[in-house]
N, CA, C and O atoms as CSV, one atom per row, in Angstrom:
chain,resi,resn,atom,element,x,y,z
A,1,LYS,N,N,-59.349,113.838,-70.589
A,1,LYS,CA,C,-59.971,112.631,-71.083
A,1,LYS,C,C,-58.918,111.535,-71.165
A,1,LYS,O,O,-57.889,111.707,-71.817
A,2,HIS,N,N,-59.170,110.420,-70.512
A,2,HIS,CA,C,-58.236,109.300,-70.530
A,2,HIS,C,C,-58.798,108.170,-71.357
A,2,HIS,O,O,-60.008,107.951,-71.389
A,3,MET,N,N,-57.919,107.456,-72.025
A,3,MET,CA,C,-58.331,106.357,-72.864
A,3,MET,C,C,-57.661,105.090,-72.369
A,3,MET,O,O,-56.456,105.078,-72.121
A,4,VAL,N,N,-58.427,104.036,-72.225
A,4,VAL,CA,C,-57.889,102.762,-71.781
A,4,VAL,C,C,-58.214,101.727,-72.842
A,4,VAL,O,O,-59.350,101.643,-73.308
A,5,SER,N,N,-57.223,100.944,-73.220
A,5,SER,CA,C,-57.503,99.846,-74.139
A,5,SER,C,C,-56.999,98.564,-73.503
A,5,SER,O,O,-55.890,98.515,-72.972
A,6,CYS,N,N,-57.803,97.549,-73.561
A,6,CYS,CA,C,-57.462,96.258,-72.983
A,6,CYS,C,C,-57.569,95.219,-74.082
A,6,CYS,O,O,-58.633,95.062,-74.682
A,7,VAL,N,N,-56.490,94.508,-74.355
A,7,VAL,CA,C,-56.472,93.566,-75.459
A,7,VAL,C,C,-55.858,92.254,-74.994
A,7,VAL,O,O,-54.861,92.238,-74.272
A,8,THR,N,N,-56.465,91.169,-75.415
A,8,THR,CA,C,-55.932,89.850,-75.104
A,8,THR,C,C,-55.817,89.065,-76.395
A,8,THR,O,O,-56.739,89.056,-77.210
A,9,ILE,N,N,-54.696,88.412,-76.578
A,9,ILE,CA,C,-54.520,87.509,-77.712
A,9,ILE,C,C,-54.543,86.104,-77.133
A,9,ILE,O,O,-53.745,85.774,-76.256
A,10,LEU,N,N,-55.450,85.285,-77.621
A,10,LEU,CA,C,-55.674,83.963,-77.058
A,10,LEU,C,C,-55.188,82.874,-77.999
A,10,LEU,O,O,-55.170,83.044,-79.218
A,11,TYR,N,N,-54.796,81.752,-77.410
A,11,TYR,CA,C,-54.397,80.586,-78.185
A,11,TYR,C,C,-55.192,79.385,-77.710
A,11,TYR,O,O,-55.514,79.274,-76.527
A,12,PHE,N,N,-55.504,78.496,-78.619
A,12,PHE,CA,C,-56.042,77.200,-78.262
A,12,PHE,C,C,-55.190,76.197,-79.015
A,12,PHE,O,O,-55.124,76.237,-80.244
A,13,CYS,N,N,-54.547,75.311,-78.302
A,13,CYS,CA,C,-53.625,74.373,-78.953
A,13,CYS,C,C,-54.079,72.935,-78.732
A,13,CYS,O,O,-54.505,72.567,-77.637
A,14,ASP,N,N,-53.988,72.158,-79.747
A,14,ASP,CA,C,-54.107,70.713,-79.644
A,14,ASP,C,C,-53.359,70.118,-80.833
A,14,ASP,O,O,-52.626,70.830,-81.520
A,15,LEU,N,N,-53.532,68.849,-81.079
A,15,LEU,CA,C,-52.787,68.205,-82.163
A,15,LEU,C,C,-53.211,68.678,-83.542
A,15,LEU,O,O,-52.453,68.540,-84.502
A,16,ARG,N,N,-54.427,69.241,-83.657
A,16,ARG,CA,C,-54.924,69.637,-84.970
A,16,ARG,C,C,-54.603,71.073,-85.331
A,16,ARG,O,O,-54.613,71.403,-86.517
A,17,GLY,N,N,-54.324,71.937,-84.384
A,17,GLY,CA,C,-54.060,73.328,-84.736
A,17,GLY,C,C,-54.243,74.267,-83.570
A,17,GLY,O,O,-54.228,73.858,-82.409
A,18,PHE,N,N,-54.417,75.522,-83.892
A,18,PHE,CA,C,-54.577,76.552,-82.878
A,18,PHE,C,C,-55.315,77.730,-83.472
A,18,PHE,O,O,-55.453,77.847,-84.689
A,19,ILE,N,N,-55.779,78.590,-82.610
A,19,ILE,CA,C,-56.520,79.777,-83.021
A,19,ILE,C,C,-55.810,80.996,-82.452
A,19,ILE,O,O,-55.420,81.005,-81.285
A,20,VAL,N,N,-55.645,82.019,-83.272
A,20,VAL,CA,C,-55.063,83.277,-82.803
A,20,VAL,C,C,-56.086,84.371,-83.057
A,20,VAL,O,O,-56.565,84.540,-84.178
A,21,MET,N,N,-56.415,85.110,-82.009
A,21,MET,CA,C,-57.349,86.229,-82.124
A,21,MET,C,C,-56.630,87.506,-81.729
A,21,MET,O,O,-55.800,87.503,-80.819
A,22,SER,N,N,-56.946,88.593,-82.410
A,22,SER,CA,C,-56.330,89.864,-82.044
A,22,SER,C,C,-57.324,91.002,-82.222
A,22,SER,O,O,-58.273,90.914,-83.001
A,23,VAL,N,N,-57.081,92.057,-81.487
A,23,VAL,CA,C,-57.921,93.246,-81.532
A,23,VAL,C,C,-57.040,94.434,-81.876
A,23,VAL,O,O,-55.935,94.569,-81.349
A,24,GLY,N,N,-57.529,95.296,-82.762
A,24,GLY,CA,C,-56.831,96.533,-83.102
A,24,GLY,C,C,-57.660,97.723,-82.661
A,24,GLY,O,O,-58.889,97.696,-82.735
A,25,TYR,N,N,-56.993,98.756,-82.206
A,25,TYR,CA,C,-57.703,99.953,-81.762
A,25,TYR,C,C,-56.916,101.182,-82.182
A,25,TYR,O,O,-55.715,101.268,-81.927
A,26,GLY,N,N,-57.581,102.132,-82.824
A,26,GLY,CA,C,-56.910,103.339,-83.279
A,26,GLY,C,C,-57.846,104.528,-83.280
A,26,GLY,O,O,-59.053,104.391,-83.081
A,27,LYS,N,N,-57.262,105.717,-83.512
A,27,LYS,CA,C,-58.039,106.961,-83.520
A,27,LYS,C,C,-57.626,107.839,-84.681
A,27,LYS,O,O,-56.504,107.757,-85.180
A,28,LYS,N,N,-58.548,108.675,-85.098
A,28,LYS,CA,C,-58.272,109.731,-86.058
A,28,LYS,C,C,-58.931,110.989,-85.477
A,28,LYS,O,O,-60.148,111.155,-85.554
A,29,PRO,N,N,-58.108,111.874,-84.893
A,29,PRO,CA,C,-58.654,113.037,-84.183
A,29,PRO,C,C,-59.473,113.984,-85.062
A,29,PRO,O,O,-60.490,114.517,-84.619
A,30,SER,N,N,-59.034,114.195,-86.306
A,30,SER,CA,C,-59.773,115.095,-87.193
A,30,SER,C,C,-59.480,114.725,-88.645
A,30,SER,O,O,-58.582,113.930,-88.924
A,31,ALA,N,N,-60.251,115.312,-89.573
A,31,ALA,CA,C,-60.124,114.985,-90.993
A,31,ALA,C,C,-58.739,115.309,-91.551
A,31,ALA,O,O,-58.264,114.622,-92.454
A,32,ASN,N,N,-58.092,116.341,-91.028
A,32,ASN,CA,C,-56.783,116.724,-91.566
A,32,ASN,C,C,-55.615,116.107,-90.795
A,32,ASN,O,O,-54.466,116.487,-91.023
A,33,GLN,N,N,-55.879,115.178,-89.901
A,33,GLN,CA,C,-54.810,114.472,-89.191
A,33,GLN,C,C,-54.795,113.006,-89.608
A,33,GLN,O,O,-55.820,112.438,-89.985
A,34,ARG,N,N,-53.622,112.416,-89.532
A,34,ARG,CA,C,-53.465,111.003,-89.884
A,34,ARG,C,C,-53.966,110.118,-88.749
A,34,ARG,O,O,-53.845,110.472,-87.576
A,35,PRO,N,N,-54.532,108.961,-89.108
A,35,PRO,CA,C,-54.932,108.012,-88.064
A,35,PRO,C,C,-53.699,107.458,-87.352
A,35,PRO,O,O,-52.623,107.370,-87.943
A,36,PHE,N,N,-53.859,107.089,-86.094
A,36,PHE,CA,C,-52.756,106.462,-85.369
A,36,PHE,C,C,-53.272,105.292,-84.557
A,36,PHE,O,O,-54.419,105.270,-84.113
A,37,MET,N,N,-52.394,104.323,-84.376
A,37,MET,CA,C,-52.739,103.109,-83.652
A,37,MET,C,C,-52.483,103.294,-82.166
A,37,MET,O,O,-51.470,103.864,-81.760
A,38,ILE,N,N,-53.412,102.806,-81.367
A,38,ILE,CA,C,-53.215,102.753,-79.927
A,38,ILE,C,C,-52.778,101.332,-79.560
A,38,ILE,O,O,-51.924,101.132,-78.697
A,39,TYR,N,N,-53.388,100.348,-80.240
A,39,TYR,CA,C,-52.972,98.960,-80.072
A,39,TYR,C,C,-53.278,98.202,-81.363
A,39,TYR,O,O,-54.328,98.467,-81.948
A,40,PRO,N,N,-52.474,97.310,-81.838
A,40,PRO,CA,C,-51.168,96.962,-81.318
A,40,PRO,C,C,-50.110,97.983,-81.725
A,40,PRO,O,O,-50.175,98.579,-82.801
A,41,LEU,N,N,-49.152,98.165,-80.853
A,41,LEU,CA,C,-48.058,99.085,-81.149
A,41,LEU,C,C,-47.142,98.447,-82.184
A,41,LEU,O,O,-47.075,97.224,-82.301
A,42,TYR,N,N,-46.449,99.276,-82.919
A,42,TYR,CA,C,-45.614,98.804,-84.015
A,42,TYR,C,C,-44.147,98.851,-83.615
A,42,TYR,O,O,-43.663,99.867,-83.115
A,43,GLN,N,N,-43.445,97.745,-83.838
A,43,GLN,CA,C,-42.008,97.703,-83.601
A,43,GLN,C,C,-41.315,98.059,-84.909
A,43,GLN,O,O,-41.483,97.367,-85.913
A,44,VAL,N,N,-40.549,99.119,-84.901
A,44,VAL,CA,C,-39.881,99.578,-86.116
A,44,VAL,C,C,-38.654,98.702,-86.382
A,44,VAL,O,O,-37.839,98.464,-85.491
A,45,ASP,N,N,-38.542,98.233,-87.617
A,45,ASP,CA,C,-37.376,97.488,-88.070
A,45,ASP,C,C,-36.925,98.157,-89.363
A,45,ASP,O,O,-37.481,97.908,-90.433
A,46,GLN,N,N,-35.926,98.997,-89.250
A,46,GLN,CA,C,-35.469,99.814,-90.373
A,46,GLN,C,C,-35.050,98.971,-91.569
A,46,GLN,O,O,-35.317,99.343,-92.712
A,47,GLU,N,N,-34.398,97.841,-91.318
A,47,GLU,CA,C,-33.947,96.964,-92.401
A,47,GLU,C,C,-35.136,96.435,-93.212
A,47,GLU,O,O,-35.115,96.460,-94.442
A,48,VAL,N,N,-36.172,95.958,-92.513
A,48,VAL,CA,C,-37.364,95.431,-93.184
A,48,VAL,C,C,-38.085,96.546,-93.932
A,48,VAL,O,O,-38.502,96.349,-95.073
A,49,GLU,N,N,-38.238,97.706,-93.315
A,49,GLU,CA,C,-38.932,98.815,-93.968
A,49,GLU,C,C,-38.206,99.271,-95.227
A,49,GLU,O,O,-38.846,99.630,-96.215
A,50,THR,N,N,-36.881,99.260,-95.199
A,50,THR,CA,C,-36.090,99.651,-96.367
A,50,THR,C,C,-36.255,98.611,-97.483
A,50,THR,O,O,-36.454,98.972,-98.643
A,51,GLN,N,N,-36.173,97.322,-97.133
A,51,GLN,CA,C,-36.302,96.252,-98.128
A,51,GLN,C,C,-37.677,96.255,-98.789
A,51,GLN,O,O,-37.799,95.962,-99.978
A,52,CYS,N,N,-38.706,96.586,-98.021
A,52,CYS,CA,C,-40.081,96.487,-98.518
A,52,CYS,C,C,-40.634,97.796,-99.066
A,52,CYS,O,O,-41.722,97.811,-99.641
A,53,ASN,N,N,-39.906,98.888,-98.898
A,53,ASN,CA,C,-40.370,100.186,-99.374
A,53,ASN,C,C,-41.796,100.493,-98.888
A,53,ASN,O,O,-42.633,101.000,-99.635
A,54,GLU,N,N,-42.040,100.166,-97.607
A,54,GLU,CA,C,-43.306,100.427,-96.921
A,54,GLU,C,C,-44.503,99.668,-97.487
A,54,GLU,O,O,-45.639,100.039,-97.194
A,55,GLU,N,N,-44.296,98.625,-98.283
A,55,GLU,CA,C,-45.374,97.779,-98.780
A,55,GLU,C,C,-45.782,96.858,-97.626
A,55,GLU,O,O,-44.974,96.067,-97.140
A,56,GLN,N,N,-47.042,96.967,-97.194
A,56,GLN,CA,C,-47.502,96.328,-95.959
A,56,GLN,C,C,-47.387,94.801,-95.964
A,56,GLN,O,O,-46.940,94.222,-94.974
A,57,GLU,N,N,-47.773,94.151,-97.032
A,57,GLU,CA,C,-47.730,92.686,-97.062
A,57,GLU,C,C,-46.286,92.187,-96.973
A,57,GLU,O,O,-45.999,91.219,-96.268
A,58,CYS,N,N,-45.393,92.848,-97.685
A,58,CYS,CA,C,-43.966,92.512,-97.635
A,58,CYS,C,C,-43.422,92.701,-96.221
A,58,CYS,O,O,-42.703,91.846,-95.703
A,59,MET,N,N,-43.773,93.826,-95.607
A,59,MET,CA,C,-43.286,94.109,-94.251
A,59,MET,C,C,-43.795,93.063,-93.271
A,59,MET,O,O,-43.049,92.611,-92.402
A,60,LYS,N,N,-45.063,92.675,-93.403
A,60,LYS,CA,C,-45.639,91.663,-92.510
A,60,LYS,C,C,-44.868,90.357,-92.642
A,60,LYS,O,O,-44.461,89.774,-91.637
A,61,GLU,N,N,-44.664,89.890,-93.875
A,61,GLU,CA,C,-43.973,88.618,-94.090
A,61,GLU,C,C,-42.536,88.651,-93.572
A,61,GLU,O,O,-42.112,87.752,-92.846
A,62,LYS,N,N,-41.793,89.684,-93.946
A,62,LYS,CA,C,-40.382,89.750,-93.552
A,62,LYS,C,C,-40.226,89.923,-92.044
A,62,LYS,O,O,-39.388,89.265,-91.428
A,63,PHE,N,N,-41.026,90.799,-91.449
A,63,PHE,CA,C,-40.921,91.042,-90.018
A,63,PHE,C,C,-41.305,89.789,-89.233
A,63,PHE,O,O,-40.618,89.416,-88.281
A,64,CYS,N,N,-42.396,89.141,-89.629
A,64,CYS,CA,C,-42.851,87.952,-88.908
A,64,CYS,C,C,-41.922,86.763,-89.130
A,64,CYS,O,O,-41.706,85.972,-88.211
A,65,ASN,N,N,-41.370,86.623,-90.331
A,65,ASN,CA,C,-40.383,85.565,-90.565
A,65,ASN,C,C,-39.133,85.794,-89.720
A,65,ASN,O,O,-38.553,84.847,-89.190
A,66,LYS,N,N,-38.727,87.039,-89.598
A,66,LYS,CA,C,-37.570,87.379,-88.773
A,66,LYS,C,C,-37.845,87.035,-87.305
A,66,LYS,O,O,-36.980,86.502,-86.609
A,67,GLU,N,N,-39.053,87.346,-86.850
A,67,GLU,CA,C,-39.444,87.025,-85.477
A,67,GLU,C,C,-39.479,85.509,-85.263
A,67,GLU,O,O,-39.072,85.017,-84.210
A,68,LYS,N,N,-39.970,84.771,-86.268
A,68,LYS,CA,C,-40.020,83.314,-86.169
A,68,LYS,C,C,-38.606,82.732,-86.128
A,68,LYS,O,O,-38.336,81.831,-85.333
A,69,GLN,N,N,-37.705,83.233,-86.971
A,69,GLN,CA,C,-36.322,82.741,-86.969
A,69,GLN,C,C,-35.641,82.989,-85.631
A,69,GLN,O,O,-34.890,82.144,-85.142
A,70,HIS,N,N,-35.906,84.150,-85.042
A,70,HIS,CA,C,-35.353,84.461,-83.714
A,70,HIS,C,C,-35.890,83.463,-82.684
A,70,HIS,O,O,-35.141,82.980,-81.835
A,71,CYS,N,N,-37.171,83.161,-82.761
A,71,CYS,CA,C,-37.802,82.188,-81.866
A,71,CYS,C,C,-37.143,80.817,-82.027
A,71,CYS,O,O,-36.789,80.176,-81.038
A,72,LEU,N,N,-36.979,80.368,-83.279
A,72,LEU,CA,C,-36.356,79.066,-83.546
A,72,LEU,C,C,-34.946,78.999,-82.975
A,72,LEU,O,O,-34.568,78.009,-82.350
A,73,THR,N,N,-34.180,80.046,-83.190
A,73,THR,CA,C,-32.798,80.094,-82.704
A,73,THR,C,C,-32.742,80.001,-81.186
A,73,THR,O,O,-31.957,79.234,-80.629
A,74,GLU,N,N,-33.591,80.797,-80.518
A,74,GLU,CA,C,-33.581,80.827,-79.053
A,74,GLU,C,C,-33.999,79.491,-78.447
A,74,GLU,O,O,-33.390,79.033,-77.481
A,75,LEU,N,N,-35.035,78.862,-79.007
A,75,LEU,CA,C,-35.505,77.597,-78.449
A,75,LEU,C,C,-34.547,76.443,-78.748
A,75,LEU,O,O,-34.434,75.513,-77.949
A,76,ARG,N,N,-33.864,76.492,-79.880
A,76,ARG,CA,C,-32.866,75.450,-80.190
A,76,ARG,C,C,-31.724,75.498,-79.186
A,76,ARG,O,O,-31.167,74.461,-78.824
A,77,LYS,N,N,-31.377,76.694,-78.738
A,77,LYS,CA,C,-30.329,76.839,-77.718
A,77,LYS,C,C,-30.719,76.146,-76.416
A,77,LYS,O,O,-29.856,75.731,-75.643
A,78,GLN,N,N,-32.026,76.024,-76.179
A,78,GLN,CA,C,-32.522,75.382,-74.960
A,78,GLN,C,C,-32.679,73.869,-75.124
A,78,GLN,O,O,-33.136,73.186,-74.207
A,79,ASN,N,N,-32.296,73.343,-76.301
A,79,ASN,CA,C,-32.388,71.913,-76.600
A,79,ASN,C,C,-33.799,71.361,-76.420
A,79,ASN,O,O,-33.984,70.262,-75.897
A,80,ARG,N,N,-34.781,72.128,-76.856
A,80,ARG,CA,C,-36.176,71.695,-76.810
A,80,ARG,C,C,-36.426,70.728,-77.968
A,80,ARG,O,O,-35.701,70.765,-78.962
A,81,PRO,N,N,-37.428,69.872,-77.859
A,81,PRO,CA,C,-37.762,68.964,-78.975
A,81,PRO,C,C,-38.155,69.749,-80.229
A,81,PRO,O,O,-38.836,70.770,-80.139
A,82,THR,N,N,-37.731,69.275,-81.379
A,82,THR,CA,C,-37.969,69.968,-82.643
A,82,THR,C,C,-39.451,70.208,-82.901
A,82,THR,O,O,-39.832,71.295,-83.337
A,83,SER,N,N,-40.290,69.214,-82.639
A,83,SER,CA,C,-41.730,69.389,-82.885
A,83,SER,C,C,-42.309,70.496,-81.995
A,83,SER,O,O,-43.153,71.272,-82.442
A,84,GLU,N,N,-41.866,70.568,-80.764
A,84,GLU,CA,C,-42.325,71.619,-79.842
A,84,GLU,C,C,-41.858,72.997,-80.326
A,84,GLU,O,O,-42.619,73.964,-80.300
A,85,ILE,N,N,-40.614,73.073,-80.760
A,85,ILE,CA,C,-40.049,74.335,-81.264
A,85,ILE,C,C,-40.849,74.818,-82.470
A,85,ILE,O,O,-41.259,75.977,-82.529
A,86,ASN,N,N,-41.069,73.916,-83.437
A,86,ASN,CA,C,-41.790,74.299,-84.656
A,86,ASN,C,C,-43.210,74.747,-84.359
A,86,ASN,O,O,-43.679,75.737,-84.919
A,87,LYS,N,N,-43.892,74.032,-83.489
A,87,LYS,CA,C,-45.267,74.381,-83.155
A,87,LYS,C,C,-45.326,75.742,-82.462
A,87,LYS,O,O,-46.137,76.593,-82.827
A,88,TYR,N,N,-44.473,75.944,-81.470
A,88,TYR,CA,C,-44.481,77.199,-80.719
A,88,TYR,C,C,-44.110,78.388,-81.615
A,88,TYR,O,O,-44.765,79.429,-81.574
A,89,CYS,N,N,-43.073,78.229,-82.410
A,89,CYS,CA,C,-42.620,79.334,-83.265
A,89,CYS,C,C,-43.610,79.614,-84.400
A,89,CYS,O,O,-43.716,80.751,-84.859
A,90,SER,N,N,-44.330,78.596,-84.853
A,90,SER,CA,C,-45.396,78.825,-85.836
A,90,SER,C,C,-46.506,79.659,-85.209
A,90,SER,O,O,-47.044,80.564,-85.848
A,91,MET,N,N,-46.845,79.359,-83.968
A,91,MET,CA,C,-47.848,80.173,-83.277
A,91,MET,C,C,-47.382,81.616,-83.160
A,91,MET,O,O,-48.172,82.542,-83.343
A,92,LYS,N,N,-46.103,81.812,-82.855
A,92,LYS,CA,C,-45.557,83.173,-82.754
A,92,LYS,C,C,-45.642,83.888,-84.107
A,92,LYS,O,O,-45.938,85.081,-84.157
A,93,PHE,N,N,-45.386,83.167,-85.199
A,93,PHE,CA,C,-45.489,83.741,-86.539
A,93,PHE,C,C,-46.920,84.198,-86.822
A,93,PHE,O,O,-47.137,85.321,-87.278
A,94,TYR,N,N,-47.892,83.330,-86.551
A,94,TYR,CA,C,-49.291,83.688,-86.801
A,94,TYR,C,C,-49.756,84.819,-85.892
A,94,TYR,O,O,-50.550,85.664,-86.305
A,95,GLN,N,N,-49.270,84.835,-84.668
A,95,GLN,CA,C,-49.603,85.934,-83.759
A,95,GLN,C,C,-49.067,87.252,-84.320
A,95,GLN,O,O,-49.772,88.261,-84.310
A,96,CYS,N,N,-47.846,87.248,-84.800
A,96,CYS,CA,C,-47.240,88.431,-85.412
A,96,CYS,C,C,-48.043,88.869,-86.637
A,96,CYS,O,O,-48.327,90.055,-86.807
A,97,SER,N,N,-48.407,87.907,-87.489
A,97,SER,CA,C,-49.193,88.227,-88.687
A,97,SER,C,C,-50.514,88.879,-88.310
A,97,SER,O,O,-50.941,89.837,-88.954
A,98,GLN,N,N,-51.155,88.373,-87.283
A,98,GLN,CA,C,-52.429,88.938,-86.863
A,98,GLN,C,C,-52.282,90.359,-86.324
A,98,GLN,O,O,-53.173,91.186,-86.517
A,99,ARG,N,N,-51.176,90.651,-85.658
A,99,ARG,CA,C,-50.945,92.029,-85.205
A,99,ARG,C,C,-50.876,92.968,-86.411
A,99,ARG,O,O,-51.439,94.063,-86.385
A,100,HIS,N,N,-50.188,92.536,-87.460
A,100,HIS,CA,C,-50.087,93.352,-88.674
A,100,HIS,C,C,-51.447,93.508,-89.348
A,100,HIS,O,O,-51.797,94.601,-89.793
A,101,VAL,N,N,-52.210,92.425,-89.424
A,101,VAL,CA,C,-53.549,92.485,-90.023
A,101,VAL,C,C,-54.433,93.434,-89.214
A,101,VAL,O,O,-55.182,94.227,-89.784
A,102,SER,N,N,-54.347,93.352,-87.898
A,102,SER,CA,C,-55.134,94.255,-87.043
A,102,SER,C,C,-54.808,95.713,-87.336
A,102,SER,O,O,-55.706,96.546,-87.460
A,103,ARG,N,N,-53.519,96.015,-87.447
A,103,ARG,CA,C,-53.113,97.397,-87.753
A,103,ARG,C,C,-53.637,97.824,-89.121
A,103,ARG,O,O,-54.178,98.920,-89.266
A,104,GLN,N,N,-53.477,96.956,-90.127
A,104,GLN,CA,C,-53.926,97.291,-91.483
A,104,GLN,C,C,-55.432,97.531,-91.522
A,104,GLN,O,O,-55.887,98.513,-92.108
A,105,ASN,N,N,-56.205,96.644,-90.904
A,105,ASN,CA,C,-57.659,96.779,-90.905
A,105,ASN,C,C,-58.110,98.034,-90.171
A,105,ASN,O,O,-59.010,98.738,-90.630
A,106,THR,N,N,-57.492,98.309,-89.045
A,106,THR,CA,C,-57.871,99.490,-88.265
A,106,THR,C,C,-57.538,100.762,-89.037
A,106,THR,O,O,-58.351,101.685,-89.087
A,107,ARG,N,N,-56.354,100.820,-89.636
A,107,ARG,CA,C,-55.981,101.993,-90.443
A,107,ARG,C,C,-56.921,102.175,-91.618
A,107,ARG,O,O,-57.279,103.302,-91.962
A,108,SER,N,N,-57.324,101.075,-92.237
A,108,SER,CA,C,-58.236,101.135,-93.379
A,108,SER,C,C,-59.576,101.748,-92.968
A,108,SER,O,O,-60.102,102.609,-93.673
A,109,VAL,N,N,-60.121,101.320,-91.856
A,109,VAL,CA,C,-61.384,101.869,-91.362
A,109,VAL,C,C,-61.221,103.349,-91.035
A,109,VAL,O,O,-62.057,104.168,-91.416
A,110,LEU,N,N,-60.148,103.688,-90.332
A,110,LEU,CA,C,-59.924,105.077,-89.920
A,110,LEU,C,C,-59.725,106.008,-91.113
A,110,LEU,O,O,-60.127,107.171,-91.070
A,111,SER,N,N,-59.107,105.499,-92.173
A,111,SER,CA,C,-58.857,106.354,-93.338
A,111,SER,C,C,-60.161,106.786,-94.008
A,111,SER,O,O,-60.194,107.802,-94.702
A,112,LYS,N,N,-61.223,106.030,-93.807
A,112,LYS,CA,C,-62.518,106.348,-94.407
A,112,LYS,C,C,-63.347,107.307,-93.554
A,112,LYS,O,O,-64.384,107.798,-93.999
A,113,LEU,N,N,-62.890,107.574,-92.328
A,113,LEU,CA,C,-63.621,108.454,-91.418
A,113,LEU,C,C,-63.075,109.874,-91.452
A,113,LEU,O,O,-61.891,110.084,-91.712
A,114,GLN,N,N,-63.937,110.842,-91.190
A,114,GLN,CA,C,-63.480,112.224,-90.998
A,114,GLN,C,C,-62.711,112.315,-89.681
A,114,GLN,O,O,-61.631,112.902,-89.624
A,115,SER,N,N,-63.272,111.735,-88.634
A,115,SER,CA,C,-62.623,111.637,-87.330
A,115,SER,C,C,-63.337,110.541,-86.558
A,115,SER,O,O,-64.474,110.190,-86.871
A,116,GLY,N,N,-62.670,110.007,-85.558
A,116,GLY,CA,C,-63.309,108.977,-84.742
A,116,GLY,C,C,-62.337,107.917,-84.284
A,116,GLY,O,O,-61.120,108.072,-84.389
A,117,SER,N,N,-62.897,106.838,-83.775
A,117,SER,CA,C,-62.130,105.700,-83.283
A,117,SER,C,C,-62.599,104.445,-84.000
A,117,SER,O,O,-63.714,104.395,-84.520
A,118,ALA,N,N,-61.746,103.441,-84.025
A,118,ALA,CA,C,-62.111,102.170,-84.653
A,118,ALA,C,C,-61.531,101.016,-83.850
A,118,ALA,O,O,-60.409,101.085,-83.348
A,119,VAL,N,N,-62.310,99.970,-83.741
A,119,VAL,CA,C,-61.871,98.728,-83.115
A,119,VAL,C,C,-62.084,97.618,-84.137
A,119,VAL,O,O,-63.158,97.515,-84.729
A,120,THR,N,N,-61.080,96.801,-84.344
A,120,THR,CA,C,-61.210,95.674,-85.265
A,120,THR,C,C,-60.878,94.386,-84.531
A,120,THR,O,O,-60.075,94.384,-83.598
A,121,PHE,N,N,-61.488,93.310,-84.946
A,121,PHE,CA,C,-61.271,91.991,-84.359
A,121,PHE,C,C,-60.899,91.039,-85.488
A,121,PHE,O,O,-61.600,90.961,-86.497
A,122,ASN,N,N,-59.807,90.324,-85.319
A,122,ASN,CA,C,-59.321,89.403,-86.349
A,122,ASN,C,C,-59.086,88.038,-85.735
A,122,ASN,O,O,-58.697,87.919,-84.573
A,123,ILE,N,N,-59.326,87.014,-86.531
A,123,ILE,CA,C,-59.107,85.647,-86.055
A,123,ILE,C,C,-58.517,84.809,-87.184
A,123,ILE,O,O,-58.864,84.987,-88.351
A,124,ILE,N,N,-57.629,83.901,-86.825
A,124,ILE,CA,C,-57.056,82.968,-87.796
A,124,ILE,C,C,-56.976,81.610,-87.108
A,124,ILE,O,O,-56.659,81.514,-85.922
A,125,ALA,N,N,-57.268,80.571,-87.870
A,125,ALA,CA,C,-57.242,79.210,-87.342
A,125,ALA,C,C,-56.510,78.298,-88.318
A,125,ALA,O,O,-57.145,77.533,-89.045
A,126,PRO,N,N,-55.174,78.371,-88.341
A,126,PRO,CA,C,-54.417,77.496,-89.246
A,126,PRO,C,C,-54.310,76.096,-88.652
A,126,PRO,O,O,-53.681,75.910,-87.611
A,127,PHE,N,N,-54.909,75.130,-89.295
A,127,PHE,CA,C,-54.877,73.769,-88.791
A,127,PHE,C,C,-53.710,73.024,-89.426
A,127,PHE,O,O,-53.890,72.169,-90.293
A,128,VAL,N,N,-52.507,73.373,-88.969
A,128,VAL,CA,C,-51.287,72.834,-89.562
A,128,VAL,C,C,-51.105,71.357,-89.266
A,128,VAL,O,O,-50.524,70.638,-90.079
A,129,GLY,N,N,-51.583,70.887,-88.131
A,129,GLY,CA,C,-51.449,69.477,-87.782
A,129,GLY,C,C,-52.144,68.578,-88.786
A,129,GLY,O,O,-51.626,67.519,-89.139
A,130,ILE,N,N,-53.324,68.998,-89.251
A,130,ILE,CA,C,-54.078,68.217,-90.226
A,130,ILE,C,C,-53.312,68.159,-91.540
A,130,ILE,O,O,-53.227,67.102,-92.167
A,131,MET,N,N,-52.758,69.289,-91.958
A,131,MET,CA,C,-51.991,69.307,-93.210
A,131,MET,C,C,-50.769,68.413,-93.095
A,131,MET,O,O,-50.426,67.718,-94.052
A,132,ASN,N,N,-50.103,68.413,-91.943
A,132,ASN,CA,C,-48.928,67.573,-91.762
A,132,ASN,C,C,-49.307,66.097,-91.788
A,132,ASN,O,O,-48.585,65.292,-92.375
A,133,LEU,N,N,-50.439,65.719,-91.158
A,133,LEU,CA,C,-50.875,64.335,-91.173
A,133,LEU,C,C,-51.206,63.879,-92.596
A,133,LEU,O,O,-50.864,62.763,-92.985
A,134,GLN,N,N,-51.870,64.742,-93.373
A,134,GLN,CA,C,-52.243,64.380,-94.731
A,134,GLN,C,C,-51.014,64.210,-95.611
A,134,GLN,O,O,-50.980,63.329,-96.470
A,135,SER,N,N,-50.007,65.046,-95.401
A,135,SER,CA,C,-48.808,64.954,-96.237
A,135,SER,C,C,-47.996,63.700,-95.930
A,135,SER,O,O,-47.231,63.237,-96.776
A,136,ARG,N,N,-48.154,63.143,-94.725
A,136,ARG,CA,C,-47.414,61.917,-94.361
A,136,ARG,C,C,-48.077,60.673,-94.927
A,136,ARG,O,O,-47.398,59.668,-95.139
A,137,ASN,N,N,-49.391,60.707,-95.181
A,137,ASN,CA,C,-50.133,59.519,-95.644
A,137,ASN,C,C,-49.914,59.232,-97.096
A,137,ASN,O,O,-50.470,58.270,-97.626
């Protein structure tokens, strides 16, 4: 038996904001086995896991902030415009957050099942451009 999962994370960008959508997929083979994720896969960061003591919200924030800082550093090296860097790296942060939410939601559903599969769909639409315009007025 072969299993195929196909997932796309989409963005829509304009001056007002963007949308990030993600899909989670996991399985729980039997009641006495732990659920496992098929997508999204998890990147282990020992430093973050140690700091957060496996608390999911803490891990999401620290891991995604670390990913955003790496993005900012790399794009600054390319001498990109600051507004472009901030917008792109914010999208990367929200994309990372959604991957974590997808994993959490899928695990939550699977934990309630004796056995089976679960697919979750998550969406976030942070309209940061509107907040920035309001704060300038």
